[in-house]
Structure formats: C-alpha cells, structure tokens
N, C-alpha and C positions, 0 to 999 in steps of 0.2 A: 851154936847150930842155925839159929834162925837166920843170922847175918849171913852165912856162908850159903844159905838157900836162897835169901834174896839177892846175892851177887850173882849165883848160878842163874837165876830167874832174869836179872838183868841182862846177864851176858847172852843168855838165849835170845832176849828180846833185840839186842843190839845186832847179834847174828842175823836175825830174822829181817831187820830193817836194814841192815847192809844187802842183804840178797835182794830186797825188795828196790832198793837204790840203784843196785846193779841193773836189774830188770828195767826201770824206770828210763836208766842211762842208755840203754841197748833199745828199748821202744824209741827213743828221741832218735837215735843214730837211725832206725829203720825207719822212721817218719820222714827223716832228711833224705834218706837215700830214695824212698818213694817220690818225694819231690823231684829229686835230680832224675828219677827215672821218666817221671812225669813229664818233665823239661826235654829231655831228650825224645821221647815218644812225639811231642810237639814239634820239634824240630826236624824230625824224620819227616811228619806229616808233611810240614812245608817244603822240605826239599822234595819228597814226591810231588807234590803240587806243581811245584817249579820246572819239574822234569817232567811232568805231564804237558805243562804250558809249552814248555821249551820244542817237546817233541811235536804237540799243535803247530807250534810257530813252522818248525820245518816242513811238517806236513803242507801248512798253507801256503808256503814259498815255493814248495815243489808242484802244489796243483796251480800256482798262478803262473809258473815256468812252462807247465804243459798247456795252459788256457794261453797263454803267451805265443808258445809255438805253435798250436793248432790256428791261432788266428793268422800269424805268418805266412803258413802253409796254405790258409784259405784266401790271403791276398794274393800268394804267389799262382794259385789257380786258376783265380779271376784274372790277373795279369795275360797268364798264358792263354786263356781263352778269348780275352781281348784281342790279343796280339795274332792268334789264329784267324779272327775274324776281319781284322783290318787287311785288305789287300796291298 
C-alpha cells in the first residue's frame, strides 16, 4: 500500500507541476502579447504624431498662401493708387 500511496502522491505532484507549467506558458504568452501591444501603442503614437505634423504642415502651407495672397492684393492696391495719382 505504501508504494501505491507514493505513486498517487507522485501523480498528484506531476499533475500540479503540469498545471503550473501550463500557467507559466500562458504567462509567457501574455508577456509576449503585452510587448506586442506596447509596440502597437508606440507605432500608433508615432502615427498620431506624424498626422499632427502633416496637419500642421498643411495649415502652415495654407497660412503661407493666405499671406502671399494678402501681399499680392496689397501690391495691387498700391499699384492702383499709384496709377490714380499719375496724370
């Protein structure tokens, strides 16, 4: 009987170790998934930054065009005023 109790005890320990091994493997997989999630978050952050910079670039270009148009209109007004003064 002692031998069968020992075998039952060993079997119980093996099952517990197998369960712990499964848990460790799952934990390792979760760690790997977490690293992938962090990488994805980093990439999304970079994409958002690039989108922000792109939007700023287009806003800057729009402001440059507005300034250019205002300057052209200002020059036209000066030219018209000059032409009115010239007899």
